C-alpha positions in Angstrom: 23.5 -47.5 6.0 22.3 -50.8 8.0 18.6 -51.7 7.3 17.5 -50.5 10.2 19.1 -47.2 10.0 16.9 -46.7 6.4 13.6 -48.3 8.7 14.3 -45.2 11.4 15.0 -42.6 8.5 12.0 -44.0 6.3 9.4 -43.4 9.2 10.6 -40.3 10.5 10.5 -39.1 6.5 7.1 -40.5 6.1 6.2 -38.8 9.9 7.4 -35.7 8.9 5.4 -35.3 5.7 2.4 -36.4 7.6 2.6 -33.2 10.2 3.1 -31.1 7.3 0.2 -32.4 5.6 -1.7 -31.8 9.3 -0.3 -28.4 10.3 -1.6 -27.5 7.0 -5.1 -28.2 7.0 -5.1 -27.4 10.7 -3.7 -23.7 9.4 -6.8 -23.6 6.9 -9.4 -24.8 9.4 -8.6 -22.7 12.4 -11.6 -20.5 14.2 -10.1 -17.2 14.3 -11.8 -16.7 10.9 -14.9 -17.4 12.1 -14.2 -15.3 15.5 -13.5 -12.3 13.3 -16.3 -12.6 11.4 -18.7 -12.9 14.7 -17.4 -10.1 15.7 -17.8 -8.2 12.7 -21.4 -9.2 13.0 -22.2 -8.3 16.3 -20.1 -4.7 15.8 -22.6 -4.1 12.8 -25.6 -5.3 15.2 -25.3 -3.1 17.8 -24.5 0.5 15.6 -28.3 2.3 14.9 -27.4 2.4 11.4 -28.3 0.2 8.8 -24.9 -1.8 7.4 -24.4 -4.4 4.6 -21.5 -5.8 2.3 -21.2 -7.1 -1.2 -18.9 -8.9 -3.0 -16.8 -6.8 -6.1 -19.6 -7.9 -8.4 -22.5 -6.3 -6.4 -24.5 -8.6 -4.7 -25.2 -8.1 -1.6 -23.2 -10.9 1.1 -24.6 -9.5 4.5 -27.4 -7.4 5.9 -26.8 -6.1 9.6 -30.3 -6.6 12.5 -30.8 -2.7 11.6 -32.2 -3.8 8.0 -34.4 -6.6 9.1 -36.2 -4.9 11.9 -36.7 -1.8 9.4 -38.4 -3.8 6.8 -39.7 -6.3 8.5 -38.2 -9.2 6.7 -36.0 -12.2 8.1 -34.3 -13.8 5.8 -31.6 -13.0 3.9 -32.6 -14.4 0.4 -36.2 -12.6 1.0 -34.1 -9.1 1.9 -31.3 -9.3 -1.1 -34.7 -10.5 -3.8 -36.9 -7.1 -2.5 -34.3 -4.6 -1.6 -34.8 -2.8 -4.6 -38.5 -2.7 -4.2 -37.2 -1.0 -0.6 -36.4 1.7 -2.8 -38.4 4.5 -3.4 -39.7 4.7 -7.0 -39.0 8.4 -7.6 -35.6 7.4 -5.9 -34.7 4.2 -7.8 -33.6 5.6 -10.8 -30.5 7.0 -10.0 -29.6 4.8 -7.9 -29.5 2.1 -10.7 -27.1 4.5 -12.4 -25.4 5.3 -9.4 -24.4 2.1 -8.0 -23.3 0.1 -11.0 -21.4 2.8 -11.7 -19.5 2.6 -8.8 -18.4 -1.1 -9.2 -17.7 -0.5 -12.7 -14.9 2.8 -11.3 -15.0 1.1 -8.2 -15.7 5.1 -6.2 -16.5 5.2 -3.5 -19.9 6.5 -3.5 -22.6 8.9 -0.7 -26.7 9.3 -2.0 -29.4 10.5 -0.9 -33.5 8.2 -1.4 -35.9 6.5 1.1 -36.6 3.2 2.2 -39.9 1.8 3.0 -40.2 1.0 6.7 -42.5 -1.8 7.6 -45.6 -0.4 8.4 -45.1 1.6 4.4 -43.6 5.1 5.4 -40.5 5.8 4.0 -37.6 7.8 5.4 -34.9 9.8 4.2 -31.2 7.6 4.0 -27.9 8.7 3.5 -26.8 6.0 2.0 -22.6 5.3 1.2 -20.9 2.5 0.1 -16.8 1.9 -0.5 -14.3 -0.4 -1.8 -11.7 -2.5 0.6 -9.1 -3.0 -1.9 -6.2 -6.4 -1.3 -2.7 -6.0 -1.9 -3.1 -6.3 -5.4 -5.3 -3.3 -5.9 -8.5 -5.9 -6.1 -11.5 -5.0 -5.0 -13.0 -7.6 -2.5 -15.6 -6.3 -0.7 -17.7 -3.7 -1.0 -19.2 -1.9 2.7 -22.2 -0.1 2.9 -23.8 2.1 5.6 -27.5 3.6 5.3 -28.4 6.3 7.9 -32.0 7.8 8.4 -31.8 11.8 7.7 -35.7 11.6 7.7 -35.6 14.4 10.7 -32.4 16.2 8.3 -34.2 15.9 5.2 -38.1 17.7 6.6 -36.2 20.1 8.5 -34.5 21.4 5.1 -37.4 21.6 3.4 -39.7 23.3 6.1 -36.7 25.7 6.0 -37.3 26.7 2.8 -41.3 27.2 2.9 -40.7 30.2 5.6 -38.4 32.4 6.9 -41.0 32.7 9.8 -41.8 28.7 10.5 -37.5 28.7 9.8 -36.6 30.6 13.3 -39.6 29.1 14.9 -38.5 25.9 14.1 -34.8 25.4 14.2 -34.2 27.5 17.6 -35.1 24.6 19.6 -34.0 22.0 17.3 -31.5 19.5 18.7 -29.5 19.6 15.6 -26.9 22.0 14.9 -27.8 24.1 12.1 -26.6 27.9 10.1 -27.4 30.6 6.9 -24.9 32.0 4.6 -25.2 34.8 2.5 -24.3 35.2 -0.5 -21.2 37.0 -0.1 -20.3 33.4 2.3 -20.9 35.3 5.9 -22.5 33.0 8.2 -25.3 35.3 9.7 -27.5 32.7 11.9 -26.9 29.2 13.7 -29.3 27.9 16.0 -28.6 27.3 19.8 -27.5 23.4 18.6 -25.2 24.5 16.6 -23.5 27.2 18.9 -23.5 24.4 22.1 -22.1 21.9 19.8 -19.2 24.0 18.3 -18.2 26.2 21.2 -18.4 29.8 18.9 -20.4 32.1 20.5 -21.8 34.9 18.6 -18.7 37.6 18.8 -16.3 34.6 18.1 -18.6 33.7 15.2 -19.1 36.8 13.5 -16.1 38.2 14.1 -13.9 34.7 14.2 -12.9 32.1 12.1 -15.2 28.9 12.3 -13.1 27.3 9.5 -10.1 26.8 12.4 -12.4 24.4 14.1 -12.2 21.8 11.2 -9.6 19.2 11.7 -6.2 20.6 10.3 -5.9 17.0 8.3 -9.5 18.0 7.0 -9.1 22.0 6.6 -7.5 22.6 2.9 -10.0 19.6 0.8 -12.8 20.8 2.5 -12.2 24.2 1.6 -11.5 23.6 -1.3 -14.2 21.0 -2.1 -16.6 23.7 -0.2 -16.0 27.0 -2.4 -16.2 25.0 -5.9 -19.5 24.4 -4.8 -20.0 28.2 -3.2 -19.3 28.9 -6.7 -21.3 27.0 -8.9 -24.6 27.4 -6.6 -24.2 24.2 -5.7 -25.8 21.4 -3.2 -22.8 20.1 -1.1 -22.1 17.3 1.1 -19.1 17.4 3.5 -17.6 15.1 5.5 -14.7 15.6 8.0 -14.2 16.1 11.6 -15.0 19.4 13.3 -14.1 20.8 17.1 -16.9 19.7 19.6 -17.4 21.8 22.0 -19.1 19.9 25.1 -16.6 16.8 24.6 -13.6 18.8 24.2 -12.7 16.6 21.0 -12.5 16.5 17.2 -16.1 14.1 15.6 -16.9 12.9 12.2 -19.9 15.6 10.9 -21.9 15.7 7.9 -22.5 19.1 6.7 -25.6 19.5 4.5 -26.3 22.5 2.7 -28.6 23.7 -0.2 -28.8 27.1 -2.6 -31.1 29.6 -1.2 -33.3 30.9 -4.8 -35.8 33.8 -4.0 -35.4 33.4 -7.2 -31.8 35.0 -7.4 -29.2 33.0 -5.1 -29.3 33.8 -1.6 -26.7 32.0 0.1 -27.0 28.9 1.5 -28.4 27.3 4.6 -27.2 23.9 6.1 -27.2 21.1 8.8 -24.5 19.5 10.7 -25.2 15.9 11.3 -22.6 14.7 13.7 -21.8 11.0 12.1 -18.7 10.4 14.3 -20.4 6.5 15.6 -21.2 6.0 12.2 -17.3 6.8 11.1 -15.4 4.8 13.6 -17.7 1.6 12.7 -16.8 1.8 9.3 -13.3 2.5 10.1 -13.7 -0.4 12.4 -15.0 -2.8 9.8 -11.8 -1.6 8.0 -9.6 -2.2 10.1 -11.3 -6.0 10.8 -10.6 -6.9 7.3 -7.3 -5.7 7.1 -6.6 -7.5 9.8 -7.4 -10.6 8.5 -5.9 -10.1 5.7 -2.7 -9.4 7.0 -3.0 -12.4 8.8 -3.4 -14.8 5.9 -0.7 -13.1 4.7 1.7 -13.7 7.6 0.2 -17.0 8.5 0.7 -18.5 5.0 4.4 -17.3 4.6 5.4 -18.4 7.9 3.6 -22.2 6.9 5.2 -22.0 3.6 9.0 -21.2 4.3 9.3 -24.5 7.0 7.5 -27.0 4.9 9.5 -25.5 2.1 12.5 -26.1 4.1 10.8 -29.9 5.1 10.5 -30.7 1.2 14.1 -30.6 0.3 15.8 -32.3 3.0 12.4 -34.8 2.4 13.6 -34.6 -1.5 17.6 -35.4 -0.8 17.0 -38.2 1.8 15.0 -39.7 -0.9 17.9 -39.5 -3.6 20.0 -40.3 -1.1 17.8 -43.8 -0.5 18.1 -44.3 -4.6 22.3 -44.5 -4.5 22.4 -40.5 -5.6 23.7 -39.1 -2.7 26.2 -40.2 0.0 24.2 -42.0 3.0 26.7 -40.2 5.4 24.7 -36.7 4.5 21.3 -38.0 5.9 21.9 -37.4 9.1 22.7 -33.6 8.4 19.3 -33.5 6.1 17.4 -35.4 9.5 18.5 -32.7 11.6 17.4 -29.4 9.2 13.7 -31.8 8.9 13.0 -31.5 11.7 14.2 -28.1 13.0 11.6 -27.7 10.5 9.7 -29.7 12.2 9.8 -27.5 15.6 8.9 -24.5 14.0 5.5 -25.5 12.6 4.9 -27.1 15.4 5.6 -23.8 17.8 2.9 -22.3 15.1 0.5 -24.5 16.0 0.9 -24.7 19.5 0.2 -20.4 19.2 -3.0 -20.8 17.1 -4.3 -23.7 19.4 -2.9 -21.2 23.0 -4.9 -18.7 21.0 -7.9 -20.3 20.4 -7.8 -21.6 24.2 -7.5 -17.9 25.1 -10.8 -17.4 23.5 -12.8 -20.1 24.1 -11.7 -20.0 27.8 -10.2 -23.1 28.1 -6.8 -22.6 29.3 -6.3 -24.1 32.5 -3.6 -23.8 34.7 -1.7 -26.2 36.4 -0.4 -23.9 40.1 2.1 -25.8 41.3 4.6 -24.1 44.2 8.1 -23.7 42.9 11.2 -21.7 43.5 10.7 -19.5 40.6 15.0 -18.9 40.0 15.4 -22.4 39.3 13.1 -21.8 36.8 14.7 -19.2 35.3 17.8 -20.8 35.6 16.4 -23.6 33.4 14.9 -21.7 30.8 18.4 -19.5 30.6 20.3 -22.7 30.1 17.9 -24.0 27.4 18.0 -20.8 25.3 21.8 -20.7 25.4 21.8 -23.9 24.0 20.8 -22.6 21.2 21.7 -19.3 21.0 25.5 -18.4 20.7 25.0 -14.4 19.7 23.6 -12.7 22.7 25.3 -13.1 26.2 22.1 -13.1 29.2 23.0 -11.7 32.3 21.1 -12.3 35.5 20.1 -10.9 38.7 18.7 -12.5 40.6 19.6 -12.5 44.9 17.4 -14.7 46.2 15.5 -17.5 46.6 11.6 -16.5 45.6 8.7 -19.0 45.5 5.8 -18.7 43.6 2.8 -20.9 43.2 1.6 -20.3 39.4 1.8 -23.2 36.5 5.0 -23.1 36.0 5.2 -24.8 32.0 2.9 -21.7 30.9 5.4 -19.0 33.0 8.2 -20.6 32.1 6.4 -19.6 28.3 6.4 -16.1 29.3 9.9 -15.7 30.2 11.0 -18.4 27.3 8.9 -15.4 25.0 10.0 -12.3 26.4 14.1 -12.9 26.4 13.9 -14.8 22.8 11.8 -11.5 21.6 14.8 -9.2 22.9 17.6 -11.7 21.7 15.7 -11.4 18.0 14.8 -7.5 18.6 18.4 -6.7 19.3 21.0 -7.4 16.4 23.9 -6.1 16.7 23.9 -6.1 20.2 25.4 -9.2 22.6 24.0 -8.1 25.4 20.6 -9.2 27.0 19.8 -8.5 30.9 17.1 -10.6 33.2 16.3 -8.9 36.4 14.0 -10.5 39.1 13.3 -8.4 42.2 11.2 -9.5 44.8 7.9 -6.8 46.0 5.8 -6.2 48.3 2.9 -8.1 46.7 5.0 -11.0 45.5 7.9 -10.6 42.3 9.3 -8.8 39.4 11.0 -10.3 36.6 12.3 -7.4 33.9 13.9 -8.1 30.2 15.9 -5.4 28.8 17.4 -5.6 25.7 19.4 -3.3 23.1 17.9 -3.1 20.5 15.2 -1.7 17.6 13.2 -0.5 20.7 9.1 0.6 20.5 7.7 3.9 19.2 4.8 5.5 22.0 2.7 5.4 19.3 2.8 1.6 18.6 3.5 0.8 22.4 -0.1 0.8 23.6 -0.9 -2.1 20.8 2.3 -4.4 21.2 0.6 -7.3 23.8 -2.8 -7.4 21.2 -3.6 -10.0 19.3 -1.7 -10.7 15.6 0.1 -6.8 16.5 3.2 -6.5 14.5 4.8 -3.4 14.8 5.1 -1.9 11.1 8.8 -1.6 10.4 9.6 -5.1 11.1 7.2 -7.1 10.0 9.5 -8.0 6.6 12.3 -7.9 9.2 11.1 -10.6 11.6 9.5 -14.1 11.8 6.4 -14.4 13.8 2.4 -14.3 14.0 2.1 -11.5 15.9 0.9 -14.0 18.6 3.9 -14.7 21.7 2.8 -11.3 23.5 -0.3 -11.6 23.3 -0.5 -15.2 24.9 2.0 -13.8 27.3 -0.2 -11.4 28.6 -3.5 -13.7 28.7 -1.1 -16.1 31.0 -0.3 -13.1 33.0 -3.5 -11.8 33.3 -4.6 -15.7 34.4 -2.6 -15.1 37.4 -3.7 -12.3 38.7 -0.7 -10.4 37.4 0.5 -7.2 35.4 2.4 -7.2 32.4 3.8 -3.9 30.8 7.0 -2.4 28.8 9.1 0.7 28.7 10.6 1.5 25.3 12.7 3.6 23.5 13.1 4.0 19.7 16.8 2.8 18.9 17.9 2.0 22.5 16.1 -0.7 23.6 13.9 -1.9 24.9 12.3 -3.2 28.6 9.7 -6.3 29.2 8.2 -7.3 32.6 5.9 -8.9 34.7 4.4 -9.4 38.0 3.3 -12.6 40.1 1.3 -12.5 43.6 3.3 -13.8 46.0 3.1 -17.5 46.5 0.2 -17.4 49.3 -1.6 -14.9 47.7 -2.1 -16.3 44.0 -5.6 -17.3 43.2 -6.2 -20.2 40.9 -8.4 -19.4 38.5 -10.0 -22.7 35.7 
């Protein structure tokens, strides 16, 4: 090898090494995690419950705004230092037993206790804390919620004092209240219960209220209820119940206590709608899982090209020492460059997401012929893809006013996905047609397809079809970016798909004279 060629190869090697380091640094400093944390805090601050998180050791790492407003403390460190003092002295002992026990066993735990408000008044709360585990089963974070149930507790305590007081208090109360006799038969429900459940008197006494429990919860709830009933123990049952007003299943907390006069005389209970709290808890868990999934996928997607590139560079280094034939250097340089291109594509997607989230994705709209641009994209794709044949149906020139590079980015993404998700098939069909408002471009494949349950989420950021996550590479950003690009052009994007038969992705663009410039 000539001195000049060696210098060029060495420069390319150094550039590749430097780029790999820069890409890795960029990946781990990406602001996606901060954005996800901000969304979690916004959600936690918006719900009417007190939310907190802690590490595996039980030390608090976050309190939502509901905590600060309730206790009248502004500082996180001060609140964490004084949180046990806010707890009522009579409730502190059991909490000091249950909380360490939960940390030790990793069990989800619920308990009722009183917290002191900023004005010195104690309110009853239902506190629930549950662990979130990583793929190894290790607890990475505890998520807790505390819901003010003071009104419910006061009602239950009052109910046990007097039957007359009970009727006066319950009939016009907003909480659904029920009473059961010693044989397990419902003997009373208030108006709020009937309104909430949608069961009239005849249905109540002759029907089966259990039938309105969600099918997935029914067996577990019935088993736990019967066990508690036989032992005459207080019960707290959480399940989904059919709400008549909204005609939907909603999460409720059914809190009941045995009546002893002094013999066992049945149960009296209240139902509290905790659907918002439960949905918030599930959303928080999904956000945490989404973060973990993204980090795992991103690490894998970065590691693969970096490992391959490193191997090529090591061989090139040995070529320089004479251990390998210099004639082989060009193939290893080409291989390293290919991996660099993969890394650049990943970084480009991450930067596009960052621009979209910050509102800084600008469009450079020009007038051009869409069909000519489409042909350029397909020509470029066919240079690198020989297993699939791309058939194009476009019979006329269609002028558009759009950002040519960004629209080509969408076209390439849709066709590349069609190729990726149709292994074993060799035909991709692209159709462009003129519409009343502009144009419609569709890309059809005959591949694995997408189930109806997954289709509503396919354009979400980081979304990957579960069944294909391990078989196909990618961060789950391409369709999200494409969707945002089309939206900024005042167009629409969608799909139709049948599992095992294929998918058709399409987008529309307004006519050239109707396209509006967005910046």
